[in-house]
VOGU-3710 file (C-alpha; in Angstrom, 3 decimals, decimal comma):
1> xxxxxxxxxx> 131,648/107,828/49,255  130,756/110,662/46,854  131,536/114,266/47,704  127,829/115,231/47,770  127,068/112,399/50,170  129,883/113,500/52,468  128,552/117,082/52,428  125,006/115,900/53,188  126,240/113,667/55,986  128,230/116,544/57,489
11> xxxxxxxxxx> 125,186/118,826/57,170  122,935/116,305/58,915  125,383/115,922/61,808  125,681/119,720/62,071  121,917/120,045/62,418  121,978/117,173/64,909  124,571/119,072/66,940  122,566/122,322/66,734  119,434/120,472/67,810  121,281/118,786/70,687
21> xxxxxxxxxx> 122,589/122,122/71,984  119,112/123,674/71,806  117,437/120,604/73,333  119,995/120,483/76,171  119,419/124,161/76,897  115,686/123,529/77,159  115,913/120,329/79,155  118,086/121,991/81,804  114,923/123,924/82,694  114,281/120,936/84,963
31> xxxxxxxxxx> 115,962/122,965/87,695  114,188/126,315/87,086  111,373/125,675/89,513  113,782/124,322/92,138  115,903/127,492/91,775  112,812/129,685/92,189  111,804/127,877/95,367  115,417/127,946/96,608  115,478/131,741/96,322  112,034/132,089/97,891
41> xxxxxxxxxx> 112,321/129,582/100,744  116,024/128,977/101,449  117,344/132,461/100,691  114,213/134,181/102,113  114,085/136,739/99,275  111,132/138,962/98,368  110,015/139,355/94,696  112,242/142,385/94,003  115,325/140,694/95,472  114,653/137,512/93,502
51> xxxxxxxxxx> 114,330/139,450/90,264  117,598/141,283/90,972  119,278/137,929/91,734  118,053/136,584/88,389  119,531/139,632/86,647  122,986/139,001/88,105  123,160/135,355/87,065  122,002/136,244/83,530  124,934/138,629/82,903  126,896/136,030/80,844
61> xxxxxxxxxx> 124,158/136,194/78,215  124,783/139,859/77,399  128,479/139,366/76,558  127,825/136,703/73,938  129,923/138,491/71,270  132,932/137,970/73,542  132,254/134,227/73,676  131,841/134,243/69,879  135,133/136,052/69,279  136,883/133,770/71,764
71> xxxxxxxxxx> 135,749/130,571/70,069  136,550/132,025/66,611  140,059/133,247/67,406  141,417/131,125/70,251  141,334/127,402/69,382  141,402/125,171/72,454  143,667/122,154/71,881  143,452/122,954/68,179  139,640/123,017/67,975  137,253/125,967/67,956
81> xxxxxxxxxx> 134,002/124,184/68,790  134,636/120,632/69,865  136,985/121,400/72,770  134,840/124,236/74,094  131,693/122,104/74,071  133,515/119,385/76,011  135,092/121,866/78,454  131,895/123,751/79,290  129,832/120,570/79,354  132,124/119,068/82,015
91> xxxxxxxxxx> 132,349/122,402/83,888  128,541/122,667/83,915  128,327/119,123/85,288  130,703/120,024/88,121  128,933/123,307/88,979  125,497/121,711/89,231  126,885/119,164/91,686  128,623/121,894/93,694  125,347/123,857/93,769  123,642/120,769/95,161
101> xxxxxxxxxx> 126,266/120,265/97,871  127,101/123,835/98,902  124,867/126,397/97,127  121,446/125,711/98,624  122,343/126,947/102,100  124,732/129,731/101,023  123,315/132,479/98,803  126,719/133,897/97,787  128,021/130,475/96,730  124,761/129,821/94,893
111> xxxxxxxxxx> 125,048/133,146/93,067  128,588/132,380/91,879  127,799/128,820/90,799  124,620/129,794/88,929  126,556/132,553/87,139  129,239/130,058/86,049  126,521/127,636/84,932  125,032/130,396/82,782  128,474/131,043/81,268  128,650/127,371/80,290
121> xxxxxxxxxx> 125,164/127,348/78,762  125,680/130,704/76,997  128,993/129,590/75,449  127,469/126,386/74,072  124,494/128,427/72,883  126,828/130,770/70,949  128,362/127,816/69,125  124,926/126,457/68,212  123,650/129,847/67,011  126,806/130,487/64,965
131> xxxxxxxxxx> 126,182/127,225/63,112  122,508/128,151/62,791  123,227/131,515/61,158  125,961/130,074/58,976  123,510/127,653/57,374  120,845/130,365/57,094  122,984/132,515/54,836  123,931/129,968/52,181  121,567/131,424/49,610  121,851/134,446/47,354
141> xxxxxxxxxx> 118,106/134,644/46,803  116,236/136,749/49,359  113,168/134,494/49,375  115,226/131,357/49,916  117,255/133,080/52,592  114,068/134,201/54,346  112,800/130,601/54,225  116,078/129,263/55,609  116,215/131,888/58,324  112,626/131,152/59,411
151> xxxxxxxxxx> 113,087/127,394/59,264  116,388/127,402/61,142  115,190/129,789/63,836  112,001/127,806/64,384  114,055/124,580/64,368  116,455/125,860/67,030  113,831/127,373/69,311  111,463/124,488/68,605  114,118/122,034/69,813  114,714/124,177/72,874
161> xxxxxxxxxx> 110,972/124,227/73,571  110,887/120,453/73,096  113,564/120,158/75,780  111,528/122,399/78,041  108,455/120,299/77,284  110,193/117,162/78,545  111,011/118,748/81,902  108,195/121,272/82,411  105,718/118,899/84,024  108,287/116,617/85,669
171> xxxxxxxxxx> 110,021/119,575/87,369  106,955/120,195/89,535  106,297/116,521/90,263  109,939/115,835/91,123  110,031/118,789/93,516  107,233/117,155/95,497  109,079/113,865/95,983  112,734/114,953/95,788  114,844/117,616/97,450  116,223/120,546/95,447
181> xxxxxxxxxx> 119,695/119,061/95,810  118,626/115,857/94,082  117,083/117,832/91,204  120,321/119,781/90,732  122,273/116,526/90,561  119,860/115,134/87,961  120,202/118,339/85,936  124,001/117,950/85,964  123,674/114,894/83,720  122,536/116,910/80,677
191> xxxxxxxxxx> 125,642/119,080/80,125  127,728/115,936/80,588  125,736/114,236/77,806  126,387/117,230/75,526  130,119/116,963/76,284  130,072/113,264/75,368  128,313/113,968/72,052  130,834/116,722/71,273  133,630/114,128/71,380  132,345/112,738/68,069
201> xxxxxxxxxx> 132,243/116,124/66,307  134,442/116,062/63,209  136,288/119,336/63,033  139,464/120,448/61,332  142,320/120,740/63,795  144,236/123,996/63,616  147,995/123,810/63,848  150,206/126,127/65,880  151,607/127,902/62,802  148,218/129,444/61,926
211> xxxxxxxxxx> 147,757/132,147/64,602  149,126/135,001/62,503  146,768/134,232/59,659  143,835/133,959/62,057  144,845/137,227/63,705  144,778/138,987/60,332  141,378/137,514/59,524  140,019/138,460/62,957  141,177/142,074/62,738  139,731/142,370/59,241
221> xxxxxxxxxx> 136,447/140,788/60,331  136,147/143,171/63,294  136,734/146,146/60,986  134,049/144,901/58,614  131,742/144,192/61,542  132,153/147,729/62,931  131,577/149,265/59,503  128,439/147,203/58,936  126,883/147,859/62,371  127,581/151,621/62,188
231> xxxxxxxxxx> 125,039/152,018/59,364  121,732/153,609/60,539  119,720/151,008/58,648  121,365/148,351/60,868  121,905/149,884/64,307  118,463/151,508/64,532  116,594/148,173/64,330  119,023/146,764/66,918  118,164/149,593/69,310  114,454/149,108/68,638
241> xxxxxxxxxx> 114,718/145,390/69,386  116,572/146,147/72,615  113,916/148,670/73,698  111,147/146,160/72,951  112,830/143,463/75,031  113,282/145,957/77,896  109,572/146,078/78,718  109,253/145,520/82,510  108,665/141,938/83,594  106,543/140,887/86,577
251> xxxxxxxxxx> 107,011/137,134/86,240  108,626/136,864/89,681  105,836/138,811/91,364  103,290/136,494/89,717  105,211/133,437/90,961  104,919/134,751/94,536  101,210/135,512/93,981  100,621/131,970/92,685  102,401/130,309/95,622  101,541/132,635/98,535
261> xxxxxxxxxx> 98,004/133,795/97,681  96,524/131,131/95,411  98,491/128,410/97,239  99,510/126,637/94,040  101,967/123,803/94,668  104,947/122,731/92,544  102,816/120,145/90,740  100,347/122,700/89,335  103,081/125,203/88,458  104,806/122,352/86,619
271> xxxxxxxxxx> 101,553/121,718/84,718  101,417/125,419/83,805  104,981/125,283/82,497  104,109/122,186/80,507  101,290/124,093/78,807  103,667/126,993/78,105  106,174/124,657/76,446  103,446/123,141/74,264  102,351/126,647/73,289  105,927/127,600/72,376
281> xxxxxxxxxx> 106,161/124,668/69,961  102,713/125,477/68,561  103,689/129,126/68,070  106,878/128,142/66,245  104,845/125,924/63,923  102,184/128,597/63,287  104,797/131,236/62,498  106,771/128,979/60,167  103,583/127,756/58,470  101,635/130,988/58,011
291> xxxxxxxxxx> 103,637/134,087/58,908  107,214/133,652/57,724  106,580/135,531/54,459  104,661/138,378/56,106  106,516/141,663/56,615  108,138/142,088/60,016  106,408/145,386/60,787  102,970/143,900/60,132  103,424/140,753/62,242  105,217/142,580/65,036
301> xxxxxxxxxx> 102,781/145,496/65,159  99,592/143,435/65,348  101,031/140,814/67,720  102,336/143,515/70,099  98,936/145,199/70,261  97,134/141,902/70,885  99,739/140,839/73,458  99,166/144,083/75,408  95,413/143,445/75,548  95,833/139,793/76,531
311> xxxxxxxxxx> 98,351/140,667/79,261  95,943/143,122/80,868  93,360/140,415/81,452  95,597/138,980/84,206  94,247/141,807/86,378  91,021/139,808/86,632  92,954/137,112/88,486  94,840/139,327/90,951  91,718/141,360/91,760  89,803/138,064/92,229
321> xxxxxxxxxx> 87,104/139,099/89,723  87,495/135,745/88,015  85,899/134,154/91,113  82,930/136,529/90,869  82,592/135,514/87,211  82,536/131,867/88,240  85,923/130,987/86,703  88,116/128,825/88,968  91,671/130,060/89,558  93,333/127,050/87,947
331> xxxxxxxxxx> 91,153/127,201/84,846  91,732/130,947/84,486  95,507/130,536/84,883  95,577/127,881/82,167  93,555/129,987/79,724  95,385/133,203/80,526  98,810/131,533/80,394  98,135/129,793/77,080  96,964/133,003/75,393  99,891/135,005/76,761
341> xxxxxxxxxx> 102,407/132,361/75,722  101,090/131,868/72,172  100,787/135,592/71,416  104,070/136,339/73,198  105,959/133,733/71,145  104,384/134,980/67,900  105,460/138,455/68,987  109,071/137,386/69,645  109,587/135,016/66,702  109,714/137,729/63,982
351> xxxxxxxxxx> 112,337/139,565/66,074  114,539/136,461/66,082  114,046/135,894/62,348  114,837/139,546/61,627  118,026/139,183/63,663  118,989/136,122/61,640  118,317/137,923/58,338  120,435/140,919/59,371  123,621/138,829/59,511  125,849/139,031/56,397
361> xxxxxxxxxx> 128,314/136,361/55,374  131,795/136,248/56,933  130,680/137,956/60,184  127,423/136,109/60,770  128,504/134,509/64,056  129,673/137,767/65,648  126,688/139,700/64,283  124,116/137,219/65,537  125,865/137,073/68,915  125,615/140,879/69,094
371> xxxxxxxxxx> 121,921/140,775/68,264  121,243/138,055/70,817  123,235/140,060/73,354  121,045/143,079/72,616  117,984/140,885/73,178  119,445/139,431/76,382  120,497/142,877/77,605  116,939/144,022/76,993  115,755/141,019/79,000  118,102/141,948/81,829
381> xxxxxxxxxx> 116,829/145,543/81,803  113,312/144,099/81,759  114,034/142,177/84,963  115,617/145,235/86,604  112,763/147,561/85,637  110,298/144,945/86,849  112,161/144,683/90,151  112,187/148,474/90,590  108,499/148,839/89,745  107,673/145,938/92,050
391> xxxxxxxxxx> 109,617/147,611/94,865  108,081/151,065/94,380  104,600/149,560/94,032  105,058/148,011/97,451  104,486/144,463/96,177  106,115/141,973/98,548  105,722/138,315/99,390  102,609/139,130/101,476  101,314/142,404/99,965  99,808/142,354/96,467
401> xxxxxxxxxx> 97,482/145,350/96,690  99,087/147,202/93,750  99,832/144,157/91,610  96,928/144,862/89,229  98,222/148,398/88,539  101,696/146,954/88,016  100,344/144,508/85,419  98,631/147,294/83,468  101,740/149,507/83,488  104,001/146,672/82,301
411> xxxxxxxxxx> 101,522/145,653/79,590  101,283/149,192/78,211  105,090/149,449/78,136  105,218/146,695/75,506  103,598/149,092/73,022  106,250/151,820/73,371  108,291/150,648/70,312  105,278/150,677/67,934  105,543/154,368/66,848  109,122/153,701/65,724
421> xxxxxxxxxx> 108,489/150,671/63,501  109,036/152,862/60,436  112,803/152,826/60,995  112,887/149,155/59,988  113,214/148,743/56,227  113,884/145,142/55,253  114,701/146,046/51,634  117,376/148,533/52,705  118,726/146,005/55,196  119,013/143,425/52,405
431> xxxxxxxxxx> 120,875/145,931/50,216  123,258/146,802/53,065  123,895/143,105/53,654  124,586/142,457/49,965  126,862/145,499/49,722  128,813/144,285/52,729  129,192/140,815/51,227  130,517/142,159/47,926  132,961/144,454/49,726  134,138/141,994/52,358
441> xxxxxxxxxx> 134,782/138,815/50,370  137,515/140,209/48,123  139,276/141,829/51,096  139,307/138,673/53,160  140,373/136,562/50,199  143,094/139,105/49,380  144,373/138,938/52,948  144,444/135,146/52,757  146,228/135,188/49,388  148,768/137,754/50,600
451> xxxxxxxxxx> 149,431/135,705/53,699  149,885/132,521/51,666  152,203/134,358/49,285  154,247/135,611/52,231  154,534/132,068/53,562  155,607/130,792/50,122  158,159/133,597/49,787  159,550/132,793/53,235  159,784/129,112/52,335  161,441/129,955/49,000
461> xxxxxxxxxx> 163,914/132,209/50,796  164,697/129,453/53,269  165,268/127,050/50,350  167,591/129,451/48,568  169,552/130,067/51,760  169,941/126,341/52,312  171,210/125,904/48,725  173,710/128,740/49,187  174,955/127,204/52,410  175,496/123,880/50,639
471> xxx> 177,411/125,598/47,824  179,607/127,433/50,314  180,374/124,158/52,077
//
């Protein structure tokens, strides 16, 4: 087989692995609705408590750089990706089964198991995103790199949305005919499938005599990473992204409103989630088809403004004005949800692409993990702020008097980053990335050469000593 064919075959399998990780992450959403009902019915939590609970179990997603450094520097049984995918796939399988057997009736056990499950999913996600960014940066031309970044990001999140699409509708239907425990056991199959696929990953095995070299490379990479991130043109956009993602969320309060006031059952909520998954795929296609060459500030600015306006229309539902207008609740929820999801995804997609484009070669995995951690930390703050606002607004599982005001406040908060969009300069970011690449490659190569020379000198010294010993004998 020719070298080019081998490279293409390896590339195809890499994309297959990336797609499998993303698809598995989406398809495990089969249990999301069961978890929501478990917290509401079995744990007897109000909206604020449920949102706080969700924040705790999402903590593994904000330390993603740690998972990235761990998989880069500490090979498990000689492998950096293969072994970890197998380990966390099997561990996820075990935790889902334990959640089914012991976590439904015990909130503390459920909290621990769901946190461990999120560690498993986050670790596998880091491996997939590291591969994603690595193949997004294999171009020296800015236009080609922008195309690759957009295509790879939409591919990854499109595959994740496809996984969600498979389970969105079935999650509601299954919850009507099966117990939560059964759904958790079904969900446990998916991480096990990922572990089985990982067995066939072809990866170079690292021997035990390489740790010193890897240590040198890691220290050098961390120095370069710190130097790169400390530039204002880099850390300011990161802070802006984090602030944007920190806009208060009221998704939990709306779930309680849907189930307690509108009396929506699991089947209809599953249908809503199905429509959201379809919209996510549609949004990824629209962005990749029409908006990937448009400047970040333009797409983000307009989509944020439109998203704020669209979000405010949900007040018509909670104030019951939609009934006075002759619009049934279910029809309004479908229309409102579709608009919010499409605009929301178009609002988030440029942020993800910008994060991908910010990553220079040699530290792309760690950099992208940092950016995703900033996004996830913003999401965690969003849940916490939403929980606090929900609590102070007096919104509970049977009192929704101030929910409309809460929706307006949270919608307006999404526009807070807009006055600061001027700090993002894509041209300066590209120059900083190129400068880093020119400065970092020679250093890393020099370290590798020096290390190899040291090894050769040690071997030569050993050879000379052996010859001298023979002569003395």
